[in-house]
N, C-alpha and C positions, 0 to 999 in steps of 0.2 A: 504494500500500500504506500502511495506517495504522500509525503508530508505537504500540506497546503501552506503557502506563504501568503502573508497579507493579514488584514484585519477582518474580523467578523462584523456582521451588520450591527449587532448589539454594541460592540466596542465603538464603532463609528457614531452610533446614536448617542452614547454616553458622552463622548467628546464634544459633539455638537451641542448637547444640552448644557454642558459645563460652559462652553463659549457663550451661549445665549444668556445664561445666568450672570456671567461676568459683564456682558454688554448691558443687560438690564440695570445693573448696579452703576456702571460707569457713565452711561449716556446722560442721565439727569444731572450728574455732577459736571459733566462737560458743558451742558447748556447753561447751568448756573454760572460757571466760570466765564463763558462767553458774554453773558449779560453783564457780569461785573467788569469785564474788560471794556465793553462798550460804554458803560457808565463812566469809568475812569477816563476813557478817551473823550467823552462828552464834556466832562469837567475841565480837562486840559484844553479842549477847544474853546470853551467859554472863557477860560483864563487868557488864551491867546487873543481872543476877540477884545477882551478888556484892555490888554496891553496895546493892541493895535489901535484901539480907539483913543487912548491917552496919547500915544505917539502921533496919531493923525491930528488931534486937536492942538498939540504942541507945534507940529510942523505947519499946519494951515490954520492959524488962529482966527483968520477972517471967516473961515468956513465953519469952524466948530467941529463937532463930532461927525463921523461918517454916517450918511443916511442909510446905507445898506451894505451888504457884504461885497457887492460888486465894486464899490468905491474903494474898499479895503484890499481888494484882490490885485493880482499882478497885471502889469500891462502886457500887451501882445508881445510875442517874441521879438526882441530887439527894440521894443517901444520905449518911449520916455516915461519915467515916473512923474505923475501929475496928481493934482487933487481929485481927479476923476478915476484914476487907476494908480493907487499909491504903492502897491506891492508890499503891504504890511502883513498879509496872510497868504498862504499858499493857494494854488489854483483849485484845490478841492474845497477848501473852506470859503474861498472867495470866488466861487463859480459865477459865471455870467448871468445865470437865471435863478436867483434865489426862490425858494429855500434851497440851501445847499446840503447835500447828504454826505455824511462821513461816519463810518463805523457804526452803522445802524441807527444813527440819529439824524434828524433834520434840523438845520440851524437857520435862523433868520435874525435880522437886525433892523431896527428902525431908529433913526437918529435925527436930531435937530442941532442947531448951533450950541445949545446949552445942555442937552441931555440925550441919552440913548438907552435902549433896552435890547438885550440879546436873549434869545430863547432857543433852547435845545429840547426837542421832543423826540421820543422814540418813534421810529418809522412804523414798527409793528409792536405796540405795547404788549408786554408779557413775553415777547420772543427776542426782540433786539435790545430791550431795556425795560426797566420797571419804573424808573423815576424820570420826572420832567424837570428841566433846569431853567433858571432865570437869573439874569444879572443886569445891573444898570450902572450908571456913572459912579455909584458908591463903591463899586468893585466887589461887593458881597455877592456870592453865588448862593442862590436859594433853590430849594427843591420841593416837589410835591409828588406824592406817590400815585395819584389817580387822575389828575387833570393838569392842564398847562399851568406851570408855576407862575406866580405873580410876586409883587413886592411884599405882600403880606405873609408869604410862606416862610418856613423855617430855613435859617442859614445852614450851610454845611459847616461842620466843626473841623 
């Protein structure tokens, strides 16, 4: 009688079941980690917008704060930096058609000569992020867990 080489069907099913159990444990943790990374990126982007707004207002005092992300964005390749395309944020955050999407969040800015607000909302709440972010000329970043954040929401610690 010849000896069979290989695995039996039962052995293969056990291995597949073990792999599925490990995947069922790991995937939710992976999703939570991705949401946390997206939220950290959103806070970093709001901070970048705050810095860009202060720099813009200092560079162009007659104009004040930037009215939108396009104004804070980069000029066309080889173009001159001006008050309409200041190059203070990258082309992802300073896209040509706001709201601008970055790392699962959608960002928008509205500004006047004396004030501005910046908002970061998850593109798909519960999947790309849990919290909504807000900041203004005070530089304080605020968050809300269920709706677009406003000046009355809790600040980040």
